[in-house]
N, C-alpha and C positions, 0 to 999 in steps of 0.2 A: 868627200864620196872616196870609193875604193873600190879595187878591182874584186871581180865575185873571184870566193873563194871556195871549191866543194870540201865534202869529204875531210870538213876538219873535226876533231876530237870530242865527241859526246854528241856529235849533230847526224849520228847514224841513226834515225829513229825508224820505230816500229809499234804496231799495233797488235793485241792478239789477246784471246781468252772472253771468258763473261762469265761474270758474277753476280750475286747482293740483286737477283730478279725479286721483283716487288709486283704486284698485282692489286689496284686501284678498281674498286667498285663505288660506282654513284650512289649517294645518298639521297634522302628523299627531296633536297634542294638542288640535286641535278650535280651535284660536290663530288672531288674524288674521295670522298673522305674515311673509306673505307680500304685500309692496306692490310694486306698478308704477302707473307715471307714466300718465295715461291722456289722450294727446294729443288734439286735433280737437275737442274735447267742445264742443258748442253750445248744449247745453239740460238742464234736470233742473226737471219739475213735479211738483212734492211735492202726490199726490192722498190726504190724509184722508179714512175712509168710514166708514160705522158708524155709532156713539152714536146711533142712532135712537130715537124718544122713545116710547114706551109710556106711554099717558094712564091712571089710574085714577080711576074715578068712584063719590062715597058721598055719603049724602044729598044726591043731586041736584045735588051740584058737583064739579068738577074737585078730586079728593081730594090726589091729588101725580103728579110725572111720573118714570117711572124709564127712565134712558136704557143702550141698550147698550153691551156694548165695543166702543172706536175700534179702527179698524184702519190702519196706514200704508202706503201705496204711492206708483210714481208711475212716471213716465216718462223715459228718456235717451235724449238724441239725439245724434249725434256723426257727423265726418267716418272717424272711424277706431277702435279699440277695441284697446287691449294684445292681443297674441296668446295671454296668459294668461285671457283673459276669453272663448274660443272652448269651454271646459269646461263654461263658465256660462252657455253659449247653446247647450247640447245637441250639440255637435261635440268628435270626437274624431280625434286622428292616428294612422293605423295607418301609416304610412310617411312621411320628410320630402317636407314640401309636398304631403300629402296628409291629406283629410280628410273625415270622416264625419258623417253630421247622425244625429238622433233618440236622441239618446244621452241618458244620467242626465245634469241640470242642477244643476250644483256650487253648492252657496250661497257667497254673497260678501259683504263688505261696502264701501262706497264713505265718501269725502270730497269734500267740493268746498267751495270760497270764492264768497261774494258779497259784491259792495261794497254798503258804506255809506257815503250822502251826504248833503251839508247845503249852506247856501246861502250858506256862507261858504269852504269847504274844498272843498265839490264832491267830486268821488270818492275825497279822499284821507280824507276823513274816519273811516273804519275800515270792518273788516269783517265777517262772520260767517265762520264755521267750522261746516259741516255731517256730522253724522257719523252714518253711515244701517249698520244690523246686519241680520243675516239675510234678505238679499237672494236671492228668487231672482227668473229673468226668463221671462214668456213667449213662446213663439215670435211672432215679429213677418213681416210679408211684406216682401221686399226691390225694387223696383222697378228692372228695369235699360232704358236707352231709349239708343237710338241716339246717337252724337254730330253733332249739327248746328250752327249761326251762331247756337247761343243756349248753349250747355253749361251745363250744371251737373252738381255732384258729386253724386254719392249721398248721402242723409242717412239713415243708419242709424237705427233708431228700438225699444226695449225695453221693455214695461210690466213692471214688477215689484211683487212685494210680500215684506212680511216678516214675520218672526216675531219679535217684543221678547224683552229679554235680561232680566234680573233688575238693580234698581237698590235698593239697601237705603234704607228707609224709605219708597219710593212702589211702585206698580205698575210691573211690567215696562213698557219701552218700547224703541223699535228708531228712533227718532232722538234726538238730542244735538244743542243750537246752542249754540256760543261765541261772544259778543259781544266784539270787542278792542276797542270803547269803553267796556268795562265791567270788562274783567278789564286785572290788572298787566301790563306788558310782558315782564317777567323770567317772569311766570308761563305765558303766552301761550307766549312763545318755547321753554320747556322742555315744552309739549304738542306744539308744532310740531317740534320734535327728535325725537319719539316717531313723529309720523305720518309724516313725509318723510325723516328718518335723516337723518345728521350727516358729512362730509366728515371724513377724518384730521387730526389736529392734533398736528404734532411727533411725538412715537414711538406717541401712541396711535391705534388703528385705528379707522375709520370704524364708523356702526354702521347697522344697514338700518331701514326705518319698519315701522312697525306699527301696527293700531288698536285702541287701548283700549277697554275696556269701561266701561260709565259711571262704577264705582266708581271703577278705575283714574284716569278722566280727572279725579274730584275731587282723588283723592291726589297725582295728577300735580300740577296745579295748586298744590291747600296745600304743595308742596314735600315730602309725605310719601311717595312713594310708594319701594318699595327692592327691587321686580323687576327 
């Protein structure tokens, strides 16, 4: 053992940015097999809630503390969104280029990347992949304004809540985070080939992206996935 040391070189870590957003919708088998690039993503705010404390008192002292179940939700902000997100936002197409609102909101999944930096490599240090499951979004307002001498693009915003999915040996979860600085590069490349799809190589066809569930994420990283 050794004495603790603070602020060593390359250990001034930070996290910033958001990119590589992907929308995943469910197929007929209720799997996240349909992947669509989300351009114009400007921010995602993760907002866990719940886990409130219930205090139990006995013998004139605080006997113990119980915590309620935790929920996961957040907010998506973007300048635009994939056409396929319309059904997740309560819209439906009734003719080419014609949409109606106030329809059923479909469940979707998300993945996005945030940058990990430090004092020596800056933003090239690494990144985190965030995988979100069981999302449904709430209706949100859209403020349209006249074009003027200080033009601004409309920023869309959606609050979302989630329903957790099963994880072997743990409580269900709605979010998985993968740290590129702690996962082997080959294993990470395998996972990203599933998340984003692959280009054709030689005679082999390309593959479409999909969102694996947490147990499948572990198998892909371990090289034991056979699906």
